[in-house]
All heavy atoms as a GROMACS GRO file, in nm:
protein
  580
    1MET      N    1  20.247  24.310  -9.934
    1MET     CA    2  20.144  24.311  -9.831
    1MET      C    3  20.009  24.281  -9.898
    1MET      O    4  19.975  24.340  -9.999
    1MET     CB    5  20.143  24.448  -9.762
    1MET     CG    6  20.064  24.450  -9.634
    1MET     SD    7  20.072  24.610  -9.547
    1MET     CE    8  20.220  24.591  -9.453
    2THR      N    9  19.932  24.190  -9.839
    2THR     CA   10  19.802  24.154  -9.896
    2THR      C   11  19.699  24.262  -9.863
    2THR      O   12  19.722  24.348  -9.777
    2THR     CB   13  19.753  24.020  -9.839
    2THR    OG1   14  19.727  24.037  -9.699
    2THR    CG2   15  19.853  23.909  -9.861
    3ASP      N   16  19.584  24.254  -9.929
    3ASP     CA   17  19.477  24.349  -9.902
    3ASP      C   18  19.433  24.340  -9.756
    3ASP      O   19  19.408  24.442  -9.692
    3ASP     CB   20  19.357  24.322  -9.993
    3ASP     CG   21  19.382  24.366 -10.137
    3ASP    OD1   22  19.476  24.446 -10.160
    3ASP    OD2   23  19.307  24.322 -10.225
    4GLN      N   24  19.424  24.218  -9.703
    4GLN     CA   25  19.382  24.201  -9.564
    4GLN      C   26  19.483  24.264  -9.469
    4GLN      O   27  19.446  24.328  -9.371
    4GLN     CB   28  19.363  24.054  -9.532
    4GLN     CG   29  19.307  24.031  -9.393
    4GLN     CD   30  19.280  23.884  -9.365
    4GLN    OE1   31  19.322  23.798  -9.440
    4GLN    NE2   32  19.212  23.858  -9.256
    5GLU      N   33  19.612  24.249  -9.497
    5GLU     CA   34  19.715  24.310  -9.415
    5GLU      C   35  19.710  24.462  -9.425
    5GLU      O   36  19.730  24.532  -9.325
    5GLU     CB   37  19.853  24.258  -9.455
    5GLU     CG   38  19.876  24.113  -9.418
    5GLU     CD   39  20.003  24.056  -9.479
    5GLU    OE1   40  20.045  24.102  -9.588
    5GLU    OE2   41  20.061  23.966  -9.416
    6ASP      N   42  19.682  24.514  -9.544
    6ASP     CA   43  19.667  24.658  -9.562
    6ASP      C   44  19.552  24.712  -9.478
    6ASP      O   45  19.564  24.816  -9.413
    6ASP     CB   46  19.643  24.693  -9.709
    6ASP     CG   47  19.768  24.684  -9.794
    6ASP    OD1   48  19.879  24.686  -9.738
    6ASP    OD2   49  19.753  24.674  -9.917
    7ILE      N   50  19.441  24.640  -9.480
    7ILE     CA   51  19.323  24.682  -9.404
    7ILE      C   52  19.353  24.679  -9.255
    7ILE      O   53  19.320  24.772  -9.181
    7ILE     CB   54  19.201  24.595  -9.439
    7ILE    CG1   55  19.158  24.622  -9.583
    7ILE    CG2   56  19.086  24.619  -9.342
    7ILE    CD1   57  19.059  24.523  -9.638
    8LEU      N   58  19.418  24.572  -9.210
    8LEU     CA   59  19.453  24.560  -9.069
    8LEU      C   60  19.550  24.670  -9.026
    8LEU      O   61  19.535  24.729  -8.920
    8LEU     CB   62  19.512  24.422  -9.042
    8LEU     CG   63  19.539  24.385  -8.897
    8LEU    CD1   64  19.414  24.397  -8.813
    8LEU    CD2   65  19.596  24.245  -8.888
    9ASP      N   66  19.647  24.700  -9.111
    9ASP     CA   67  19.742  24.807  -9.082
    9ASP      C   68  19.671  24.942  -9.072
    9ASP      O   69  19.696  25.021  -8.981
    9ASP     CB   70  19.851  24.812  -9.189
    9ASP     CG   71  19.960  24.911  -9.156
    9ASP    OD1   72  20.016  24.902  -9.045
    9ASP    OD2   73  19.989  24.998  -9.242
   10TYR      N   74  19.579  24.967  -9.164
   10TYR     CA   75  19.501  25.092  -9.161
   10TYR      C   76  19.416  25.099  -9.034
   10TYR      O   77  19.408  25.204  -8.970
   10TYR     CB   78  19.414  25.102  -9.286
   10TYR     CG   79  19.331  25.227  -9.291
   10TYR    CD1   80  19.391  25.353  -9.304
   10TYR    CD2   81  19.192  25.222  -9.282
   10TYR    CE1   82  19.315  25.468  -9.309
   10TYR    CE2   83  19.116  25.337  -9.287
   10TYR     CZ   84  19.178  25.460  -9.300
   10TYR     OH   85  19.103  25.574  -9.304
   11ALA      N   86  19.356  24.988  -8.996
   11ALA     CA   87  19.274  24.985  -8.874
   11ALA      C   88  19.360  25.015  -8.751
   11ALA      O   89  19.317  25.088  -8.661
   11ALA     CB   90  19.207  24.849  -8.860
   12ARG      N   91  19.482  24.961  -8.748
   12ARG     CA   92  19.573  24.990  -8.636
   12ARG      C   93  19.608  25.139  -8.631
   12ARG      O   94  19.615  25.198  -8.524
   12ARG     CB   95  19.700  24.908  -8.649
   12ARG     CG   96  19.685  24.766  -8.604
   12ARG     CD   97  19.821  24.698  -8.594
   12ARG     NE   98  19.802  24.555  -8.599
   12ARG     CZ   99  19.818  24.481  -8.708
   12ARG    NH1  100  19.858  24.533  -8.821
   12ARG    NH2  101  19.797  24.352  -8.703
   13GLN      N  102  19.633  25.197  -8.747
   13GLN     CA  103  19.664  25.340  -8.752
   13GLN      C  104  19.548  25.422  -8.697
   13GLN      O  105  19.568  25.516  -8.619
   13GLN     CB  106  19.697  25.383  -8.895
   13GLN     CG  107  19.828  25.331  -8.947
   13GLN     CD  108  19.848  25.364  -9.094
   13GLN    OE1  109  19.784  25.455  -9.146
   13GLN    NE2  110  19.934  25.290  -9.161
   14LEU      N  111  19.426  25.388  -8.738
   14LEU     CA  112  19.309  25.461  -8.689
   14LEU      C  113  19.293  25.442  -8.538
   14LEU      O  114  19.258  25.536  -8.467
   14LEU     CB  115  19.183  25.413  -8.760
   14LEU     CG  116  19.169  25.453  -8.906
   14LEU    CD1  117  19.042  25.391  -8.965
   14LEU    CD2  118  19.166  25.604  -8.922
   15ALA      N  119  19.318  25.321  -8.490
   15ALA     CA  120  19.301  25.291  -8.348
   15ALA      C  121  19.400  25.366  -8.261
   15ALA      O  122  19.372  25.395  -8.145
   15ALA     CB  123  19.313  25.141  -8.325
   16THR      N  124  19.517  25.399  -8.315
   16THR     CA  125  19.618  25.467  -8.234
   16THR      C  126  19.607  25.619  -8.241
   16THR      O  127  19.674  25.689  -8.167
   16THR     CB  128  19.760  25.426  -8.277
   16THR    OG1  129  19.778  25.456  -8.415
   16THR    CG2  130  19.783  25.278  -8.252
   17GLN      N  131  19.522  25.668  -8.330
   17GLN     CA  132  19.504  25.813  -8.338
   17GLN      C  133  19.419  25.859  -8.220
   17GLN      O  134  19.326  25.791  -8.178
   17GLN     CB  135  19.434  25.853  -8.468
   17GLN     CG  136  19.518  25.834  -8.590
   17GLN     CD  137  19.443  25.869  -8.718
   17GLN    OE1  138  19.325  25.902  -8.715
   17GLN    NE2  139  19.512  25.860  -8.829
   18SER      N  140  19.451  25.974  -8.169
   18SER     CA  141  19.376  26.030  -8.057
   18SER      C  142  19.256  26.106  -8.112
   18SER      O  143  19.269  26.219  -8.158
   18SER     CB  144  19.467  26.122  -7.975
   18SER     OG  145  19.395  26.178  -7.870
   19MET      N  146  19.140  26.041  -8.108
   19MET     CA  147  19.019  26.102  -8.159
   19MET      C  148  18.909  26.087  -8.053
   19MET      O  149  18.883  25.974  -8.009
   19MET     CB  150  18.975  26.032  -8.288
   19MET     CG  151  18.857  26.099  -8.354
   19MET     SD  152  18.796  26.011  -8.501
   19MET     CE  153  18.941  25.974  -8.591
   20PRO      N  154  18.850  26.197  -8.011
   20PRO     CA  155  18.744  26.186  -7.911
   20PRO      C  156  18.631  26.095  -7.960
   20PRO      O  157  18.595  26.099  -8.077
   20PRO     CB  158  18.695  26.328  -7.893
   20PRO     CG  159  18.801  26.415  -7.950
   20PRO     CD  160  18.872  26.333  -8.054
   21ILE      N  161  18.578  26.014  -7.871
   21ILE     CA  162  18.474  25.919  -7.907
   21ILE      C  163  18.348  25.990  -7.958
   21ILE      O  164  18.272  25.934  -8.033
   21ILE     CB  165  18.442  25.824  -7.789
   21ILE    CG1  166  18.358  25.705  -7.833
   21ILE    CG2  167  18.368  25.897  -7.680
   21ILE    CD1  168  18.435  25.604  -7.910
   22SER      N  169  18.330  26.117  -7.920
   22SER     CA  170  18.212  26.190  -7.964
   22SER      C  171  18.210  26.210  -8.116
   22SER      O  172  18.107  26.243  -8.172
   22SER     CB  173  18.203  26.325  -7.894
   22SER     OG  174  18.315  26.404  -7.928
   23HIS      N  175  18.324  26.187  -8.181
   23HIS     CA  176  18.329  26.202  -8.327
   23HIS      C  177  18.284  26.076  -8.399
   23HIS      O  178  18.272  26.076  -8.519
   23HIS     CB  179  18.471  26.237  -8.372
   23HIS     CG  180  18.509  26.376  -8.333
   23HIS    ND1  181  18.559  26.467  -8.423
   23HIS    CD2  182  18.503  26.442  -8.216
   23HIS    CE1  183  18.583  26.581  -8.362
   23HIS    NE2  184  18.550  26.567  -8.236
   24LEU      N  185  18.265  25.970  -8.325
   24LEU     CA  186  18.226  25.843  -8.386
   24LEU      C  187  18.087  25.806  -8.337
   24LEU      O  188  18.058  25.815  -8.219
   24LEU     CB  189  18.325  25.733  -8.347
   24LEU     CG  190  18.471  25.761  -8.381
   24LEU    CD1  191  18.560  25.654  -8.320
   24LEU    CD2  192  18.491  25.768  -8.530
   25CYS      N  193  18.006  25.762  -8.430
   25CYS     CA  194  17.870  25.723  -8.393
   25CYS      C  195  17.830  25.600  -8.473
   25CYS      O  196  17.845  25.598  -8.595
   25CYS     CB  197  17.774  25.838  -8.419
   25CYS     SG  198  17.605  25.800  -8.373
   26TYR      N  199  17.784  25.499  -8.405
   26TYR     CA  200  17.733  25.378  -8.469
   26TYR      C  201  17.587  25.362  -8.431
   26TYR      O  202  17.548  25.385  -8.317
   26TYR     CB  203  17.809  25.254  -8.420
   26TYR     CG  204  17.949  25.244  -8.471
   26TYR    CD1  205  18.055  25.301  -8.401
   26TYR    CD2  206  17.977  25.177  -8.588
   26TYR    CE1  207  18.184  25.292  -8.448
   26TYR    CE2  208  18.106  25.166  -8.636
   26TYR     CZ  209  18.210  25.224  -8.565
   26TYR     OH  210  18.338  25.214  -8.612
   27GLU      N  211  17.510  25.321  -8.526
   27GLU     CA  212  17.371  25.284  -8.498
   27GLU      C  213  17.362  25.135  -8.517
   27GLU      O  214  17.393  25.083  -8.625
   27GLU     CB  215  17.276  25.355  -8.594
   27GLU     CG  216  17.132  25.326  -8.562
   27GLU     CD  217  17.037  25.405  -8.650
   27GLU    OE1  218  17.067  25.521  -8.680
   27GLU    OE2  219  16.935  25.348  -8.689
   28LEU      N  220  17.324  25.065  -8.412
   28LEU     CA  221  17.317  24.920  -8.415
   28LEU      C  222  17.173  24.873  -8.402
   28LEU      O  223  17.102  24.918  -8.312
   28LEU     CB  224  17.400  24.860  -8.302
   28LEU     CG  225  17.548  24.900  -8.297
   28LEU    CD1  226  17.612  24.848  -8.169
   28LEU    CD2  227  17.620  24.848  -8.419
   29ASP      N  228  17.134  24.785  -8.489
   29ASP     CA  229  17.003  24.721  -8.478
   29ASP      C  230  17.024  24.588  -8.408
   29ASP      O  231  17.091  24.499  -8.460
   29ASP     CB  232  16.941  24.698  -8.616
   29ASP     CG  233  16.900  24.827  -8.683
   29ASP    OD1  234  16.852  24.918  -8.612
   29ASP    OD2  235  16.916  24.838  -8.806
   30ILE      N  236  16.970  24.577  -8.288
   30ILE     CA  237  16.984  24.453  -8.212
   30ILE      C  238  16.845  24.404  -8.171
   30ILE      O  239  16.753  24.484  -8.155
   30ILE     CB  240  17.074  24.472  -8.088
   30ILE    CG1  241  17.016  24.578  -7.994
   30ILE    CG2  242  17.216  24.507  -8.126
   30ILE    CD1  243  17.088  24.589  -7.861
   31PRO      N  244  16.832  24.274  -8.153
   31PRO     CA  245  16.702  24.220  -8.110
   31PRO      C  246  16.666  24.273  -7.971
   31PRO      O  247  16.755  24.306  -7.891
   31PRO     CB  248  16.725  24.069  -8.106
   31PRO     CG  249  16.847  24.044  -8.188
   31PRO     CD  250  16.930  24.169  -8.180
   32GLU      N  251  16.538  24.279  -7.944
   32GLU     CA  252  16.491  24.333  -7.816
   32GLU      C  253  16.546  24.254  -7.698
   32GLU      O  254  16.586  24.313  -7.597
   32GLU     CB  255  16.338  24.335  -7.812
   32GLU     CG  256  16.285  24.403  -7.688
   32GLU     CD  257  16.134  24.417  -7.688
   32GLU    OE1  258  16.069  24.386  -7.789
   32GLU    OE2  259  16.083  24.459  -7.583
   33ASP      N  260  16.552  24.121  -7.711
   33ASP     CA  261  16.604  24.042  -7.598
   33ASP      C  262  16.752  24.071  -7.573
   33ASP      O  263  16.797  24.072  -7.459
   33ASP     CB  264  16.579  23.893  -7.618
   33ASP     CG  265  16.640  23.836  -7.744
   33ASP    OD1  266  16.662  23.912  -7.840
   33ASP    OD2  267  16.664  23.714  -7.748
   34THR      N  268  16.827  24.101  -7.679
   34THR     CA  269  16.968  24.139  -7.663
   34THR      C  270  16.978  24.273  -7.592
   34THR      O  271  17.062  24.292  -7.504
   34THR     CB  272  17.039  24.145  -7.800
   34THR    OG1  273  17.029  24.017  -7.863
   34THR    CG2  274  17.184  24.184  -7.785
   35HIS      N  275  16.890  24.366  -7.628
   35HIS     CA  276  16.889  24.498  -7.562
   35HIS      C  277  16.868  24.481  -7.411
   35HIS      O  278  16.941  24.538  -7.331
   35HIS     CB  279  16.778  24.586  -7.621
   35HIS     CG  280  16.747  24.703  -7.534
   35HIS    ND1  281  16.829  24.813  -7.523
   35HIS    CD2  282  16.642  24.727  -7.451
   35HIS    CE1  283  16.777  24.900  -7.439
   35HIS    NE2  284  16.664  24.850  -7.394
   36TRP      N  285  16.767  24.401  -7.374
   36TRP     CA  286  16.737  24.387  -7.232
   36TRP      C  287  16.848  24.312  -7.158
   36TRP      O  288  16.874  24.340  -7.040
   36TRP     CB  289  16.601  24.321  -7.211
   36TRP     CG  290  16.492  24.415  -7.251
   36TRP    CD1  291  16.404  24.401  -7.354
   36TRP    CD2  292  16.463  24.543  -7.193
   36TRP    NE1  293  16.322  24.511  -7.363
   36TRP    CE2  294  16.355  24.599  -7.265
   36TRP    CE3  295  16.517  24.615  -7.087
   36TRP    CZ2  296  16.302  24.724  -7.234
   36TRP    CZ3  297  16.464  24.741  -7.056
   36TRP    CH2  298  16.357  24.793  -7.129
   37GLU      N  299  16.916  24.222  -7.226
   37GLU     CA  300  17.030  24.155  -7.163
   37GLU      C  301  17.144  24.254  -7.141
   37GLU      O  302  17.211  24.251  -7.037
   37GLU     CB  303  17.077  24.036  -7.248
   37GLU     CG  304  17.179  23.950  -7.180
   37GLU     CD  305  17.132  23.884  -7.051
   37GLU    OE1  306  17.011  23.859  -7.035
   37GLU    OE2  307  17.218  23.858  -6.966
   38LEU      N  308  17.168  24.344  -7.238
   38LEU     CA  309  17.268  24.450  -7.220
   38LEU      C  310  17.232  24.539  -7.102
   38LEU      O  311  17.318  24.575  -7.022
   38LEU     CB  312  17.281  24.535  -7.346
   38LEU     CG  313  17.365  24.479  -7.459
   38LEU    CD1  314  17.348  24.565  -7.584
   38LEU    CD2  315  17.510  24.472  -7.420
   39VAL      N  316  17.106  24.575  -7.092
   39VAL     CA  317  17.060  24.658  -6.980
   39VAL      C  318  17.087  24.587  -6.848
   39VAL      O  319  17.140  24.647  -6.753
   39VAL     CB  320  16.910  24.693  -6.995
   39VAL    CG1  321  16.856  24.758  -6.868
   39VAL    CG2  322  16.888  24.785  -7.116
   40LYS      N  323  17.055  24.457  -6.842
   40LYS     CA  324  17.076  24.380  -6.719
   40LYS      C  325  17.225  24.371  -6.685
   40LYS      O  326  17.264  24.394  -6.570
   40LYS     CB  327  17.018  24.240  -6.737
   40LYS     CG  328  17.039  24.148  -6.619
   40LYS     CD  329  16.982  24.009  -6.649
   40LYS     CE  330  17.026  23.910  -6.547
   40LYS     NZ  331  17.150  23.841  -6.580
   41LEU      N  332  17.307  24.336  -6.783
   41LEU     CA  333  17.450  24.324  -6.758
   41LEU      C  334  17.511  24.458  -6.715
   41LEU      O  335  17.596  24.462  -6.625
   41LEU     CB  336  17.521  24.272  -6.883
   41LEU     CG  337  17.490  24.126  -6.920
   41LEU    CD1  338  17.542  24.097  -7.061
   41LEU    CD2  339  17.550  24.031  -6.818
   42ALA      N  340  17.468  24.565  -6.777
   42ALA     CA  341  17.518  24.698  -6.740
   42ALA      C  342  17.472  24.735  -6.599
   42ALA      O  343  17.551  24.790  -6.521
   42ALA     CB  344  17.470  24.801  -6.842
   43ALA      N  345  17.349  24.704  -6.567
   43ALA     CA  346  17.297  24.737  -6.434
   43ALA      C  347  17.375  24.663  -6.326
   43ALA      O  348  17.402  24.719  -6.219
   43ALA     CB  349  17.149  24.703  -6.426
   44ASP      N  350  17.415  24.538  -6.355
   44ASP     CA  351  17.495  24.462  -6.259
   44ASP      C  352  17.626  24.533  -6.228
   44ASP      O  353  17.681  24.520  -6.118
   44ASP     CB  354  17.525  24.322  -6.312
   44ASP     CG  355  17.403  24.232  -6.314
   44ASP    OD1  356  17.303  24.264  -6.246
   44ASP    OD2  357  17.407  24.129  -6.385
   45LEU      N  358  17.677  24.610  -6.325
   45LEU     CA  359  17.802  24.684  -6.307
   45LEU      C  360  17.778  24.832  -6.275
   45LEU      O  361  17.872  24.911  -6.271
   45LEU     CB  362  17.887  24.674  -6.435
   45LEU     CG  363  17.932  24.533  -6.472
   45LEU    CD1  364  17.997  24.533  -6.610
   45LEU    CD2  365  18.027  24.478  -6.368
   46LYS      N  366  17.650  24.866  -6.256
   46LYS     CA  367  17.610  25.004  -6.228
   46LYS      C  368  17.657  25.099  -6.337
   46LYS      O  369  17.714  25.205  -6.311
   46LYS     CB  370  17.658  25.048  -6.091
   46LYS     CG  371  17.596  24.967  -5.981
   46LYS     CD  372  17.638  25.012  -5.846
   46LYS     CE  373  17.554  24.936  -5.749
   46LYS     NZ  374  17.596  24.882  -5.639
   47MET      N  375  17.636  25.056  -6.461
   47MET     CA  376  17.674  25.135  -6.579
   47MET      C  377  17.550  25.160  -6.663
   47MET      O  378  17.453  25.086  -6.656
   47MET     CB  379  17.774  25.058  -6.668
   47MET     CG  380  17.909  25.034  -6.609
   47MET     SD  381  18.012  24.939  -6.723
   47MET     CE  382  18.043  25.061  -6.851
   48HIS      N  383  17.558  25.263  -6.745
   48HIS     CA  384  17.454  25.286  -6.845
   48HIS      C  385  17.472  25.180  -6.953
   48HIS      O  386  17.584  25.146  -6.990
   48HIS     CB  387  17.469  25.427  -6.904
   48HIS     CG  388  17.355  25.466  -6.991
   48HIS    ND1  389  17.348  25.429  -7.123
   48HIS    CD2  390  17.243  25.535  -6.965
   48HIS    CE1  391  17.236  25.476  -7.176
   48HIS    NE2  392  17.171  25.541  -7.082
   49HIS      N  393  17.362  25.129  -7.004
   49HIS     CA  394  17.371  25.018  -7.100
   49HIS      C  395  17.444  25.055  -7.229
   49HIS      O  396  17.513  24.972  -7.289
   49HIS     CB  397  17.232  24.961  -7.132
   49HIS     CG  398  17.140  25.057  -7.199
   49HIS    ND1  399  17.071  25.154  -7.131
   49HIS    CD2  400  17.106  25.070  -7.329
   49HIS    CE1  401  16.998  25.224  -7.216
   49HIS    NE2  402  17.017  25.175  -7.338
   50GLU      N  403  17.434  25.180  -7.273
   50GLU     CA  404  17.506  25.221  -7.394
   50GLU      C  405  17.656  25.226  -7.369
   50GLU      O  406  17.735  25.184  -7.454
   50GLU     CB  407  17.453  25.355  -7.446
   50GLU     CG  408  17.313  25.344  -7.504
   50GLU     CD  409  17.259  25.478  -7.552
   50GLU    OE1  410  17.330  25.580  -7.544
   50GLU    OE2  411  17.144  25.478  -7.599
   51ASP      N  412  17.698  25.274  -7.251
   51ASP     CA  413  17.840  25.274  -7.216
   51ASP      C  414  17.893  25.130  -7.209
   51ASP      O  415  18.004  25.102  -7.254
   51ASP     CB  416  17.864  25.345  -7.083
   51ASP     CG  417  17.833  25.493  -7.089
   51ASP    OD1  418  17.845  25.551  -7.199
   51ASP    OD2  419  17.798  25.550  -6.984
   52TYR      N  420  17.812  25.042  -7.151
   52TYR     CA  421  17.852  24.902  -7.141
   52TYR      C  422  17.870  24.842  -7.281
   52TYR      O  423  17.970  24.775  -7.308
   52TYR     CB  424  17.748  24.823  -7.062
   52TYR     CG  425  17.781  24.676  -7.053
   52TYR    CD1  426  17.878  24.630  -6.965
   52TYR    CD2  427  17.716  24.584  -7.134
   52TYR    CE1  428  17.910  24.496  -6.957
   52TYR    CE2  429  17.747  24.449  -7.126
   52TYR     CZ  430  17.843  24.406  -7.038
   52TYR     OH  431  17.875  24.273  -7.032
   53ALA      N  432  17.776  24.866  -7.370
   53ALA     CA  433  17.783  24.812  -7.507
   53ALA      C  434  17.907  24.866  -7.579
   53ALA      O  435  17.977  24.791  -7.649
   53ALA     CB  436  17.657  24.846  -7.585
   54ILE      N  437  17.937  24.994  -7.560
   54ILE     CA  438  18.056  25.053  -7.622
   54ILE      C  439  18.182  24.984  -7.569
   54ILE      O  440  18.271  24.947  -7.646
   54ILE     CB  441  18.061  25.205  -7.595
   54ILE    CG1  442  17.953  25.276  -7.676
   54ILE    CG2  443  18.199  25.262  -7.626
   54ILE    CD1  444  17.928  25.420  -7.635
   55ASN      N  445  18.190  24.965  -7.437
   55ASN     CA  446  18.307  24.900  -7.377
   55ASN      C  447  18.324  24.757  -7.426
   55ASN      O  448  18.436  24.712  -7.452
   55ASN     CB  449  18.299  24.903  -7.225
   55ASN     CG  450  18.319  25.042  -7.169
   55ASN    OD1  451  18.372  25.129  -7.235
   55ASN    ND2  452  18.275  25.063  -7.047
   56VAL      N  453  18.213  24.684  -7.440
   56VAL     CA  454  18.220  24.546  -7.489
   56VAL      C  455  18.269  24.544  -7.633
   56VAL      O  456  18.357  24.464  -7.669
   56VAL     CB  457  18.082  24.477  -7.476
   56VAL    CG1  458  18.079  24.345  -7.554
   56VAL    CG2  459  18.047  24.454  -7.331
   57LEU      N  460  18.216  24.632  -7.715
   57LEU     CA  461  18.256  24.637  -7.855
   57LEU      C  462  18.404  24.674  -7.870
   57LEU      O  463  18.479  24.609  -7.943
   57LEU     CB  464  18.168  24.737  -7.932
   57LEU     CG  465  18.193  24.750  -8.081
   57LEU    CD1  466  18.174  24.618  -8.153
   57LEU    CD2  467  18.102  24.856  -8.139
   58ILE      N  468  18.446  24.776  -7.799
   58ILE     CA  469  18.587  24.819  -7.805
   58ILE      C  470  18.678  24.707  -7.754
   58ILE      O  471  18.781  24.677  -7.815
   58ILE     CB  472  18.609  24.949  -7.725
   58ILE    CG1  473  18.542  25.066  -7.798
   58ILE    CG2  474  18.758  24.976  -7.703
   58ILE    CD1  475  18.538  25.194  -7.716
   59GLY      N  476  18.640  24.643  -7.644
   59GLY     CA  477  18.720  24.534  -7.589
   59GLY      C  478  18.735  24.419  -7.687
   59GLY      O  479  18.842  24.361  -7.702
   60HIS      N  480  18.626  24.386  -7.756
   60HIS     CA  481  18.631  24.278  -7.854
   60HIS      C  482  18.724  24.313  -7.969
   60HIS      O  483  18.807  24.230  -8.010
   60HIS     CB  484  18.490  24.248  -7.907
   60HIS     CG  485  18.489  24.147  -8.016
   60HIS    ND1  486  18.515  24.013  -7.993
   60HIS    CD2  487  18.470  24.159  -8.149
   60HIS    CE1  488  18.510  23.948  -8.108
   60HIS    NE2  489  18.483  24.034  -8.204
   61VAL      N  490  18.712  24.433  -8.022
   61VAL     CA  491  18.797  24.474  -8.134
   61VAL      C  492  18.944  24.477  -8.092
   61VAL      O  493  19.031  24.428  -8.165
   61VAL     CB  494  18.752  24.611  -8.190
   61VAL    CG1  495  18.852  24.666  -8.289
   61VAL    CG2  496  18.613  24.599  -8.253
   62GLU      N  497  18.974  24.532  -7.976
   62GLU     CA  498  19.112  24.536  -7.928
   62GLU      C  499  19.169  24.396  -7.912
   62GLU      O  500  19.284  24.368  -7.947
   62GLU     CB  501  19.122  24.613  -7.797
   62GLU     CG  502  19.102  24.762  -7.814
   62GLU     CD  503  19.094  24.838  -7.683
   62GLU    OE1  504  19.078  24.773  -7.576
   62GLU    OE2  505  19.104  24.961  -7.687
   63SER      N  506  19.087  24.305  -7.860
   63SER     CA  507  19.130  24.167  -7.843
   63SER      C  508  19.160  24.101  -7.977
   63SER      O  509  19.260  24.030  -7.993
   63SER     CB  510  19.020  24.089  -7.769
   63SER     OG  511  19.051  23.953  -7.761
   64GLU      N  512  19.076  24.125  -8.076
   64GLU     CA  513  19.098  24.070  -8.210
   64GLU      C  514  19.224  24.128  -8.273
   64GLU      O  515  19.301  24.056  -8.338
   64GLU     CB  516  18.977  24.096  -8.300
   64GLU     CG  517  18.861  24.003  -8.273
   64GLU     CD  518  18.898  23.857  -8.299
   64GLU    OE1  519  18.938  23.825  -8.413
   64GLU    OE2  520  18.885  23.776  -8.207
   65LEU      N  521  19.245  24.257  -8.258
   65LEU     CA  522  19.366  24.318  -8.312
   65LEU      C  523  19.491  24.260  -8.247
   65LEU      O  524  19.590  24.231  -8.315
   65LEU     CB  525  19.363  24.471  -8.296
   65LEU     CG  526  19.267  24.547  -8.386
   65LEU    CD1  527  19.262  24.694  -8.345
   65LEU    CD2  528  19.306  24.533  -8.532
   66ASP      N  529  19.486  24.244  -8.115
   66ASP     CA  530  19.600  24.183  -8.044
   66ASP      C  531  19.625  24.041  -8.093
   66ASP      O  532  19.739  24.001  -8.115
   66ASP     CB  533  19.576  24.182  -7.893
   66ASP     CG  534  19.587  24.319  -7.830
   66ASP    OD1  535  19.642  24.411  -7.895
   66ASP    OD2  536  19.539  24.334  -7.716
   67ARG      N  537  19.517  23.965  -8.109
   67ARG     CA  538  19.530  23.826  -8.153
   67ARG      C  539  19.591  23.821  -8.293
   67ARG      O  540  19.678  23.739  -8.319
   67ARG     CB  541  19.393  23.758  -8.153
   67ARG     CG  542  19.398  23.609  -8.186
   67ARG     CD  543  19.258  23.548  -8.191
   67ARG     NE  544  19.176  23.602  -8.297
   67ARG     CZ  545  19.185  23.568  -8.426
   67ARG    NH1  546  19.276  23.482  -8.466
   67ARG    NH2  547  19.104  23.620  -8.516
   68LYS      N  548  19.546  23.908  -8.381
   68LYS     CA  549  19.597  23.907  -8.519
   68LYS      C  550  19.740  23.952  -8.528
   68LYS      O  551  19.814  23.907  -8.615
   68LYS     CB  552  19.506  23.991  -8.607
   68LYS     CG  553  19.372  23.925  -8.632
   68LYS     CD  554  19.283  24.006  -8.720
   68LYS     CE  555  19.151  23.933  -8.738
   68LYS     NZ  556  19.060  24.004  -8.825
   69THR      N  557  19.782  24.042  -8.440
   69THR     CA  558  19.922  24.086  -8.444
   69THR      C  559  20.015  23.978  -8.391
   69THR      O  560  20.132  23.975  -8.428
   69THR     CB  561  19.944  24.216  -8.363
   69THR    OG1  562  19.902  24.197  -8.229
   69THR    CG2  563  19.870  24.332  -8.426
   70LYS      N  564  19.965  23.888  -8.306
   70LYS     CA  565  20.046  23.779  -8.253
   70LYS      C  566  20.057  23.665  -8.353
   70LYS      O  567  20.148  23.585  -8.345
   70LYS     CB  568  19.988  23.728  -8.123
   70LYS     CG  569  20.000  23.827  -8.009
   70LYS     CD  570  19.937  23.777  -7.884
   70LYS     CE  571  19.944  23.884  -7.775
   70LYS     NZ  572  19.873  23.848  -7.655
   71ASP      N  573  19.964  23.656  -8.448
   71ASP     CA  574  19.967  23.549  -8.549
   71ASP      C  575  20.071  23.569  -8.654
   71ASP      O  576  20.125  23.660  -8.687
   71ASP     CB  577  19.829  23.535  -8.617
   71ASP     CG  578  19.724  23.480  -8.522
   71ASP    OD1  579  19.761  23.422  -8.419
   71ASP    OD2  580  19.605  23.496  -8.553
   0.00000   0.00000   0.00000
């Protein structure tokens, strides 16, 4: 198994563990225009912008993991 495969396997193990989201915290530095676009997109869905950003990030990572497992 290559280092990249080891890392991907470890990431899958972490993703399948049941851990409350309150135990994880990321601080992201984003440009101001990106912040306001997140606020707008979240408002269109009647969501808080931080919840929307979390959902987008999680969705992207899950999609990448799915794509890599199919390769």
